[in-house]
C-alpha positions as CSV (number, residue, x, y, z in Angstrom):
1,M,0.0,0.0,0.0
2,F,3.0,2.3,0.6
3,I,4.0,2.2,-3.1
4,S,0.5,2.9,-4.3
5,S,0.3,6.0,-2.0
6,L,3.7,7.1,-3.2
7,V,2.7,6.8,-6.9
8,D,-0.5,8.7,-6.1
9,R,1.6,11.5,-4.6
10,I,4.0,11.5,-7.6
11,I,1.0,11.9,-9.9
12,D,-0.2,14.8,-7.7
13,I,3.2,16.5,-7.9
14,Y,3.2,16.0,-11.7
15,S,-0.3,17.5,-11.9
16,Y,0.9,20.6,-10.0
17,M,3.9,20.8,-12.4
18,L,1.5,20.8,-15.3
19,L,-0.6,23.5,-13.7
20,I,2.5,25.7,-13.0
21,K,3.7,25.2,-16.6
22,I,0.3,26.4,-17.9
23,L,0.1,29.4,-15.6
24,L,3.7,30.4,-16.4
25,S,2.8,30.4,-20.1
26,W,0.4,33.3,-19.5
27,I,3.0,35.4,-17.6
28,P,5.9,37.1,-19.2
29,L,8.9,36.3,-16.9
30,P,12.1,38.3,-16.6
31,S,15.2,36.6,-17.8
32,Q,17.2,35.5,-14.7
33,P,19.6,32.5,-14.7
34,L,18.0,30.7,-11.8
35,L,14.4,31.3,-13.0
36,D,15.4,30.3,-16.6
37,Q,16.9,27.1,-15.4
38,A,13.8,26.2,-13.3
39,V,11.5,26.9,-16.2
40,K,13.7,24.7,-18.5
41,V,13.5,21.8,-16.0
42,L,9.7,22.3,-15.8
43,D,9.5,22.3,-19.6
44,D,11.7,19.2,-19.9
45,L,9.5,17.3,-17.5
46,T,6.1,18.4,-18.9
47,E,6.5,19.0,-22.6
48,P,6.8,15.4,-23.7
49,Y,3.5,14.5,-22.0
50,L,1.7,17.6,-23.3
51,N,3.1,17.1,-26.8
52,L,1.2,13.7,-26.9
53,F,-2.0,15.6,-26.7
54,R,-0.9,18.6,-28.9
55,R,-0.5,16.1,-31.8
56,I,-4.1,15.0,-31.4
57,L,-5.7,18.4,-30.6
58,P,-4.0,21.3,-32.4
59,T,-4.0,24.9,-31.1
60,A,-7.3,26.6,-31.8
61,N,-7.2,30.1,-33.3
62,L,-9.8,32.3,-31.8
63,G,-9.8,35.9,-32.9
64,G,-6.2,35.7,-33.8
65,A,-5.1,34.3,-30.5
66,G,-3.9,30.7,-30.3
67,I,-5.5,28.8,-27.4
68,D,-4.0,25.4,-26.5
69,F,-6.7,23.1,-25.2
70,S,-4.4,20.1,-24.9
71,P,-3.6,20.6,-21.2
72,I,-7.3,20.1,-20.4
73,I,-7.2,16.7,-22.1
74,A,-3.8,15.9,-20.5
75,F,-5.2,16.6,-17.0
76,F,-8.3,14.5,-17.7
77,V,-6.2,11.5,-19.0
78,L,-3.8,11.8,-16.0
79,D,-6.5,12.0,-13.3
80,Y,-9.3,9.8,-14.8
81,L,-7.4,7.2,-16.8
82,I,-3.7,6.9,-15.8
83,R,-4.0,7.4,-12.0
84,P,-6.9,4.9,-11.5
85,L,-5.3,2.3,-13.8
86,I,-1.9,2.4,-12.1
87,I,-3.2,2.7,-8.6
88,G,-5.7,-0.1,-9.2
89,I,-3.0,-2.4,-10.5
90,L,-0.7,-1.6,-7.5
91,I,-3.6,-2.2,-5.0
92,Q,-4.5,-5.5,-6.7
93,A,-0.9,-6.6,-6.5
94,G,-0.9,-5.7,-2.8
95,I,1.9,-3.1,-3.3
């Protein structure tokens, strides 16, 4: 049961990382070495997952502004498909 709780917390942390990534995309950030490095790490960890959904759901152009709806699908898949599947398998295995 410890492993399933740990995996659940890791998925929570990843969800927060996705949320921070999305919010940071709306805010112009000043260029500072430490901040740039933190954003790069966040991008390196979240972009591969988000790109899976961007291939399926391209950016919508609404009034000249591009809106990326793929994070909504990414959150849905993570919370309602991946999390229950992995946690269910771990619980059934008694881990």
